[in-house]
Each structure stands twice: as C-alpha cells, then as structure tokens.
N, C-alpha and C positions, 0 to 999 in steps of 0.2 A: 615648584615646578616641576622638578624630576621626577616626583611622584604622579602628579597628572600624566606626565608624558609616558610613563611605564603602563600606567591603567589602561590610556590610550591604545599602546601599542598590544597591549595582551588582547582586549577588545576587538583591535583590528586581526589580530592573527587567529582569535576565535572566529570571527567573521568568515575571513580567507578560507580558513578550515573548512567550515562548513560550505561555502559557496565551491569549495575545490573538490569536494566528494569525499570527505574522510571516510576511512573505512578501518575495520578492526577483523582479525581471523578469529574464527570459532574455535574452540577447543577441539571439538568432536563433530564430524560432517553431520547435518542434518538429514532427516527422510526427504526423499525426493518422491514427486509424483510421478515420474517417468524416469526411472535410471536409464542411464545410456544416453540422455539429452541433458544438456547445460539448461540447471531451471534457474529463471531469474524469478523470485518471489517480492512482490509489493506487498508491505504493511502499510494501510493508510486508514485515516478517518475521515468522512467527510467534512466534519468541521471545522478539520483542521487548514489553518492558513498555508502552511507551508506545504501541505499535501496539494492544496489548488494550484499553489505556484509551480509544484513538479509536474502536475497533471499535463499541460501542454507539451512539455520536454519528453513524457513517456509516450504519448499520443505519436507523437513523431518518429520516436524512436520503434513504435511498432509496425508503423507502416513499412519499415527496413529492417526488421527483426531476422534475424538470421534463422535458417531453416532448422538447426541443430539445437537452438534454444525454445526451451519452454517456459511460457509466461505464465505466471501465476498471481491474479489479483487477490489478497487477503485482508478482509477488512478488521483491524485490532480490535478487539474486544478488550481493551484493558482496564474498563470500568464499565458500570451499569448503562450508562449514557451512549457510551460509544458500542455497547452490545446492541441496544436498539437500532444502530445502523448497521450492523454486522448482519442481525436477523432481516432486516430489510433488502440488505444486498444479496442474500442467499434465496430469500423468498423471490424476489424479482429473477433470479436466475433461473429459477425452476419454472417461474411464470412464462419465461421466455423473452424477458425486455430488460434484462440486466444490461446488456452493453447498450442499447439505446439510452438506457435512463440516467447511466454512470456520469457522464459530463453533464447532463442537465440537472442531476443532483447538487454537483457542485455549483452549479452557476446558481441554482435556485438558493442556497444557503449563503454563497460568497458575494453574489451580485446584487439578488432580488431579497436578501436579508431575511429569508424565511425561517423559521425555527423549526426544521424536519429531524427533530430527535427522539421520537416517541411513537409508537405504533401506531396511534390514531393519525398523527398527520403524515407518516409513511404510507400509511393505507391510502389516503386520500392523494398524495403526490403520485403514487404508482398508478391510480386510478385513471389518471391523465393519459396513461400508457396503455388503457384499455385492459388493465388487470382488474378482474370482479374482487370487490371488497372481501365479501366470503371466502373466496378462493386465497386471496393474500392472505388474509388472518389465519386460516388453516394452516398454512406454508409456513407462516413467521413463527408460529409455535409447535410446528413438527418435530418428529422425532430427527428427521433428517435435517433440518438447520439446526437444531439442537447439536446435534452431531459434528457439523461442519464448525458452528462457533466453539463448539470444544476442542476441536483439533487446531483451529486459529489461536485460541489461547494456549494450547500446551506449546506450539511452536513458538510462539511471542516469548513464552517463559523460557523455553530451550534456549533461546538465542539471546537471551537477556534485554530484552527490549524495554525502553524505558519510555519510549515517545514513538513519534511518527513524523516525517515518512521515514522507512527504513527497507532498504532493499537488499535481499540476500540472495546471494550469488551462489548457486550450486550448493547450497547448504553449507557453505565456509566461510564467506566474507560478509559483513554488515556493513551496508554502505549508508551512510547519512549524505544529506544534501537537497537541494531545491531547484537547483539551476542546470544550465547547459554543460558544465563543465562535470556534475555529476553522474551524466550520461556519457563523457568520454570516460570517466574512470570506470563506469558499468562496461562499455567497451572493452576495456584494458583489461579487467578483471575477466570477462569471457574468453578474451583470447588467452590469458594466462591459463583458464581451465581447459580451453581446447586444445592447446600446446601438452599439458599435462597428461591429457586422456589419449594422444597419439603415442606416448610414451610406452 
C-alpha cells in the first residue's frame, strides 16, 4: 500500500513539475540571433502532442510579446522523421506561407489525423497554401534550408535537448512544459533577464 502511494506521489510530482514549467540553467550561454534583445526560442515538432497542447498558449503569448523579446521558432530535427518537418517548415518560410500554415499543420496532424511526415506529403500540404510543388521541392533540398536545419540541430545538441517542446530563454534557461503555467514561468525568466541586462 505504501509502495503504491509513493509511486503515485512521485508520478504526481512529475506531472506537476511538467505542468509548472520546469527549467534548468545552461552552463554556457548559447548563441543569440539578435544580441541586445531577450531571445525566446521554441523547439518543437509538428507530430508532438505536447507541442500541440502548448501551441495555443504560445499564440496567446505572442499577441502580447514584449517589444524587447525576439521570438524564434526552431523545428527540432532530432531524428530523420523530424528533419522532414524541419525542412518543410523552412521551405514554407522561404515560400512566404510559413506563419499562415503553422497552426494549420498542427491541426491537420492532431485533429485531421493526417500523416504529414515526409517530403511528398508536405509538398501536397503546402500546395494548399499556394506553394508551387517544384518551387517547394527545390527549397526543401536547398543549401539554405540544409543550413538552417543544421543550425537547429547544433543548437538542440548545445542545449542538451532530448525531446520537445523546449523553450530556451536568452540562451540561458531550458524550459519544459505544455500549459499556461509554462508561460507564466517564461514571463518570470524574461523579467529575470531584463533585470540582469539593466545591471
């Protein structure tokens, strides 16, 4: 009985920790896209149910994002399947439809149950947003997209990521979680960095 109680307690604490927006400090600050601004970098994968749960909270937060914060979406390419979605993300960005298609791709996978995890299926999906298939495929395999995917992989490795979603605040803190409390923790870390920059 006691053993079952302790297991339940540990599982409960683990759940609370994830819900509460658990974070760790990085040993050395990572590279920032815009030095002088506070960077919030979200690592995600479209097929991840936790990323899907976090997305509405990120969208709501972006509507009130402080002016001194630079937000960067980084599709994690931690394995070959995830890399397909990362390539699709950057190709769509270059084609000018990335922001419009972002939430729709989450919905298509998690609500529509579509398997959009390879080049062919992603080509068809983004064609629905007016992206020419030949253009998309050229971008998908381009040097520029390969470079961005490579940078994302290097950053994920630098921050020691073993999964997603993960939010890195100013290259210093790796925040995990999928709910509203995660965003509250994000706001606290931004405030902490803002205070540090003023010193």
